[in-house]
Structure formats: C-alpha cells, structure tokens
Phi, psi and omega in degrees: 000324182294321179292324177296316180298316180299323179293317181288325184290340179300319178292326177297317180294321177298318181295314182292327174296320177296318178299321182287308188274318184271318182272340177071027179287157181293157178299326179297314181292315180299317180297320180295317178297316181297317180299317180296319182291324177294322177297316179297317180299313180301321181295314186287331181275346178263353179291119184293339182278350182237163175223064184293126176245330183224157179297333180292347179267354180284140181234172177297333178298319178299317180293317179299319179295322179294316180297321177296320178297317179298320178296324180291339178273006180060032175289142182298154179300323180298316180292320178299318181295319179296318180294322176299317179300318180300314181289320182296314180292327176295317179299319179293325176295314179300321179295317180297323180276002179062030176271343172225164182256350180210138178293110185282001179257350190291337180264001178261158183247136176296134175303133182290136179271145171289124183283107178246123179286137181295150178281128177239141178271154174281169178299321179296321180292320177298315180297321179294320179296316179294320180295324179295323184284320189282121172216190187269009179268163178296319180289327178296318178293321177299312181297320178300314180298319180297310181295317180297321182288321177297322182279310186280343179251348180066031184283149166286152182296326178294325178294319180294320180299330184262005178296138176246158179301321182289351177278352184259145170225084186292329180294317179278341176086043176205163173231153174262126183243138179249109185266210182298137182069021181060024177288130183266140172219157180257128181245121179289151180244134176282171184299319184298312182288329177297315179298317181295318180293322177299317179294320179298316182295327183273317189263314192266308188301318179304328181285347182257350184291134177247185183296327184251018181290134176262205184269015176304136186290305186259125186241155172268187184297332183264011177082011180258161178298144178287145176272163177297323180295319179297317180294321178301313180295322180296316180293319178299319180300314182288328177294318177296318180296326180279353179078024180278125185278338180289158172282116184250119177240166178307321182290338178299326181288326175293318177297319181295319176306309182293318181296316180292325175296315180296317178295331180277355176109003179291147179274158185298323181297320178294318179295320177302316181293318181293325180280340182079026176284134178280338183235131181297333181297331177293324181285333186294346178300333182287339172290327177292323177298315181295317179297319179296321179292320178297320178297320179296318178296318180297314181296332183276324193240342184283139181300336178257032183297157179290145179283000000 
C-alpha cells in the first residue's frame, strides 16, 4: 500500500508545485489543498472495495463515497465544499496533463453551502470603531489606518498584511493590491485615509522599524509584518471598546465596504472590480444583504408589517 501511495502522491506534489509557481497561490492555500488531496488519497487506497493503483482508475463513485464519509464525520459544509474544490481542480489538472482520460469529478456534486449573509456594520458602528482605534499613540494611529483601509478600500486581511510602501501612491490617491492568485488591482484612496497614512509613515512607522524590517507597510512592535491573527485580535479589541454587539472580524469590514457602496448606488460590476472578485456571482451576495435589510426595515416600520 505504501508503494502505491508514493506513486500516487507524486502527481499531488507536481500539482501543488504548479499551484505555487504557475498559479501564484499563497503557501496557506497550497498547503490546504495538499492536505485535502492527501486525505482523499488515503481514503481511496484504504477502501477495501477498490484496488486503486493509478489516478486514471479513480471514478466519481470514489469521490462521492469520500464526500459521504466527510458528511458522516459532521464536517462543516464549508469544509466539505473546500475539499471538493481541491479534488475537482486536481482532477482537471490531471486531465490537462493527460495523466487521466476522464475528469473523475465532473459527475459529482459540490456539497451545498448554508447560505449565510455576511455581517455588515452600520455607518454609526464604523465611526465608533474608528474612534475607538484612533488616539495619540503610534499604535493607535497604526490601528486606525488598518481599520480605515480595510473599510474604505475593501481589502482582504491577507492583502493588507502584504502591502508594501512601494505599493502606495498617496499623491495620486491609490494603492496596488495583490489578491488571490497574485492578481493585481488598483484601489482608490479617499482623502481621510490618505491623510492618516501620510501621518502613519511620518510619525508611527519609524518607531516600529527594527534591524531586519523590510518595506512592509504595517508593522508590529518588533518591526515585523503583522499576522492576520494579530489584526483579528486588534479589531475585536476596538469593537468591544466601541460597544459593538456584533461579531466584528477583518472580513466584516470588507463586507461593510461592499454593502455601503451598493446602498450608495454603486453598480455590481464596479464593486466586483474593487473587491477583486473573478466571478460576478460572488459579488451578488451583497444584493441579498441589501434585500434582507430592506425587509427588516419594512417589518419594523410599515403599518402593514408582518406579525
């Protein structure tokens, strides 16, 4: 069994190298895909009803059985869907490379996700969050810039963590952001965040620079780039301080950015471009957020509201 696994895993290693070097995916994403594929591989070679020796012998039945197994383990729908994506994209890669003759995922169905509308903050909540962060300390100015940039630019937290000074053009009023798959997009900056970033670069960042600091924009106390976890804790701290009852995460600010743009009259295509979504269907969730909010307003205030 071990020799069979080693033979099959070779294609997995080729695929993950391709994801890293050719597709430019993050190490976190590549590692997650590799882990999912190894789990699938282990399942199919240990299945007593099959005797898989090559990837070309894998069928949609094998994938369906694995998905059923994941469901029996009470794995979340989101995790099941991610694992399906890992196997499906791997199967298409094998087909493209002529390592298999048929895509073994095309007859299987992605696990349905529970539709959860993203949490969006109100304008008052955003202002309270920003006010909580901004104070006269160097770290306070840094935190303010981070929250303002996540909200006013709609950045993913991973994109913010990787921002470099050379990615900014404050005079022209924009930053270059590198999203999923290293796709570049230009994000405009409003007057407020431009002023705050200028102040941060002059007043705060120099006090955080260490001997090995590179050109990363936002730094921690030791002069290193901030992690996503650190930013998550920082935002939670300021949300609690501001008295916001909702669960506020870095991605909540991205959702709020899109929701407020839509409410202000922006069209979906523009929002899609600003968010860096490759598919318009991903952006369309914000129309559901708006509809849900309108329904809530109607139920609360209309004389013929629902009981």
